[in-house]
N, C-alpha and C positions, 0 to 999 in steps of 0.2 A: 338336467337336475331340477329344472323349474325355478320358481322365484323363492325369495325368502319367505313368502307367504306360507310355504310348506313348513316354516317354523324356525325360530331361533334355536330350537333344540338340535336341528340338523347341523347348524353351524357350530354349535357348542360341541357336538359329537366328533368334530374333526380334531379337537385338541390333542387327543391321545396320539393320533397318527402324526400330527405336526411335531409333537415333542420327540417322537421316535426319529423323525427326519432331522430335527435340529440337533439332537444329542450326537448323532452320527456325524453331522457336519462340524460340530464345535468341540466335542469331547468334554463338554462341561454341562452338568445338570442345571446349574444356576443360569448360565448363559443361554441354554436352550429354552428354559422357562421364560426368561426375559424376552428372547426373540419372538416366541409364540405370543406372549402378552402384547408385545408391540404390534404384531400382525393383527391381532384381534382389536386392538385400539384403533387401528387404521380402518378396519372393517366397520366398526360401530361409529366411526367418524364420518362415514359416507351418508349421504342423504338417503332416505327411504327409496326414492325413485331410482337413484344410482344403484342401490343394492338390488333392486328388482330387475335392473338391466343385465345383471351378471347371471348368466345361465348356470354356472357351476361355482358356487361360493367356495367349495372345497378346493378347486383348482386355483381360484384367485388367492385364497389363503396360503396355499402351497407356494405359489409364485412369490408372494410378498415375503413369506417366511424365508424362502431361499435367498432372496435379495438381501434381506436383513442379515442372514448368516454370512453371506459373501462379504458384506461390509465389516462384520465382526471379525471374520478371518483375516481380512486385510489389516485391520488395526491390531489384531492379536499378534501378528508377526513382530511388530515393533515392541509391543509389551513384553513378549517372551524373550526378546533380546536383552531386556533389562531384568528379567526374572533371575532370582538367585538360585543357581544350580539348574538341574535338569527339570523340564516341564513335562509332566505326564498327565494323561486324561484322568478325569475323576472316576474312581472305581464304583461300581454299582453292586449293592447287595441283591440277593435273591428276593423275589416278591414275598415269599413266605417268611423270610427273615425280617423284612420290613414290617410286616403286619403282626409279628409275634407278640408284641406288647399290647396290641389291641388299642392303639391310640384313638382318641375321639375326634381329632382334628381332621381337616380336609386331606384327601389323599395327596401325598407328595408326588411331584413329577417323576421321581425315580421309580415309583410304583407302577407307572404307566408304560415304562420302556420295556419292549419285548427283548428278552435276552436270547440272542442267537450269535452265530459266528461273527456277524458284522459289528458286534459290540465287544468282542473279546479284546483284551488289552493289546495282544499282538497285532490285531487288525487295525485298531485305532491308532497305534503308534506308527504303522505304515501310512495311514491316512495323513498323519502329521507331516510326512515328508513331501506331500503333494502341494502344488500351488493351490490357492483358494479356488480358482476356476476348475482345475482338474478334480479337486475333491467334490465340488458341487456336481459336476457333470457325472462323475463316477458313482457317487452315492445315489443320486436321483435316478440314474439309468440302471446301473448294475444291481443295486440293492433294492430300490423301490419300483423299478420297471417303468419309470416315466419315459414317454417318447421324447426323442431329441427335439421335436418341434416345440414341446412345452418347456424343455430345459433351455432352449434358445431364448425364450421370453425372460427367464430368470437371469441368464448371463449376458443378455444383450448381444448375442452373437448368432451366426447362422447355424442351422441344424448340423451342417457338415463340419463346421468348426467345433461344435460341441461333441460330435462323434469322435473327432481327433483327440480332443481333450480326454475323453473317457478312455480311449485306447492308450494314450500316454500314461494315464493313471494306472491302467491295468498292467502295464509293463513293470511298474514299480512293485506290483504284488506278485510277480512271478518268482520272487525269491522262494527257494525250496521250503515248503511247509509240509512236514510229514504228518500224515493222518494219525491221530492218536485217539483211541477209544476213551470215552469218559471214565470207564473203570480203570484203564491203564494209567491215565493221567492222575486220577485220584490216589492210586496206589503209590505212585512216585511221590506225590505231594505229602502223603501220610508218612512215608519213610523219611522225607526231609524233616517233617515236624518232629518225629521221634529222635532223629539224630541231632537236631538242633536243641531239643529239650535236654538231652543227655550230654550235650557239648562234645559229641563224638566227631572230631575233625576228620578222621580217616573215613568214617561212614559218609559224611557229607561230601568229601572229595570223590568218593565212589559214585555218588548220586548226581554229581555235577559234571557236565561236559568239560573237558580240559579247556575249551575255548569259550566257556560260558561268560556272560556279561550280566552284571547286576547294576540297575539304574535306580536311584532313589530320588524322590521329590519331597523336599521339606519346605520349599518356597521361602527359605530364609527365616521361617517362623520356628522351626525346631532343628536341632542338630542332626546333621546327616552328611554323608559324603557328597561333595559338590560335583564330582566327576564319576563316570561309571567305573565300577571295579571289574577288572578283567582277569579271567583265569579261574578255574575251579578251585585251586588251592587257596588263592588270595581271598576268594569269596567265602570259602569255608572258614578261614581264619577270622575274617571280618564278622561273620555271623556268630561265631563263638565269643568274640570280643564283645559284641552287643549283648549277648546273654549274660556275660560276666558283669557288665555295667548296669544291667536292668533286673535286679532281683525282684521276684514277684510278678514277672511278665508271664501271662498265660497265653498259650497258643491254641487257636481254635481252627478246625477245618471248616471252611465256609465257601459257598459259591461266590466267585468274584467275576462279575460281568459274564455270568453264565457258565463258567468253567471252574473246576476245583482250585481253591487258593487257600491262603492262610491269613488269619486275623490275629494280631497281637494286641492284647489289652491288659491294662493294669487297673485294679480296683474297679473293674467293670467299664472303664473308659477305653475306647478303641484308640490305639496309638499308631498302628501301622496296618495297612492292608496290602498284602503281597500277591501278585499274579505271577504265574509261571508258564513258560513255553517249554514243552517236552518233546524230545525227538529220540527215538531208539532207546527209550527207557531212561534217558538222562535229561536233566534240566539244562536248557541252553540259554534261557533268558529269565531274569527275575526283575520285576518292576515293583518297587516298594514305595507306596504313597504314604507320606507322613504329614503332609501339609494339612493342619486341622480343618482349614476351610473346605478341603476336598473330601473330608470324611464325615460331613454333616449327615448324609443319608444313612450312615451307620450308627448315628447316635440313637440312644434308646430313651424312651420316656419312662418315668416311674423309677 
């Protein structure tokens, strides 16, 4: 890749890819941006001669970002044990949604993240069940196709050990995941929205799998259930109770982490972002993010 003489622009151009890596590793837009900023600070802290010795600045930045994320994941485990209620990854709006208001400020990191299956809420929640080392090995290899020799530099382990970590992580993902077309998922989500708006419990029960689970994340900052609500009937009753307590709540169909979801807002302020997992035409999982700090990418200017 040559020396830095080929330009600071080439180094700066790595930022989007690094944010994509860091978000999948951390599940947090804010933490991803901080990790990438830290990596760049370390790069620009190197002497010019040291920078010129590095044949691939992009690979160097990836390694450093990966190590920073590994440290963050390690400390996050302790923080999340103290977190009030369930911890869910930060939901991301669609790029077109983000740009709708035509803001004049710099592009937010959320706008740089490529929305694909590897950022769906279902995928990110499974990543949360992995050890930090498993998550790094799996994301870098299976999602971004980095060779295990490079991942070994990030984890400080042998390539063979990194391969085992990725295989262990992969086994966690072998939980049955039914393929659902985007149109099929959107239709189910739309029907949930309509039943929720009309407070039709029987219709909601019919749309929810009997063994469905709803997890909400309020972070202790807003009122919500602290434990998952289990069972289609209980979830339907809970959803209708929420509608009764929140007059003026408007439901909108929106892309959430690249798949159809719902956004609840009041007076133009986003209160909740809900993601759904759908199997055989029924909702099996609902993830409702209500923590205001995690809804910043959804805020609108003007």
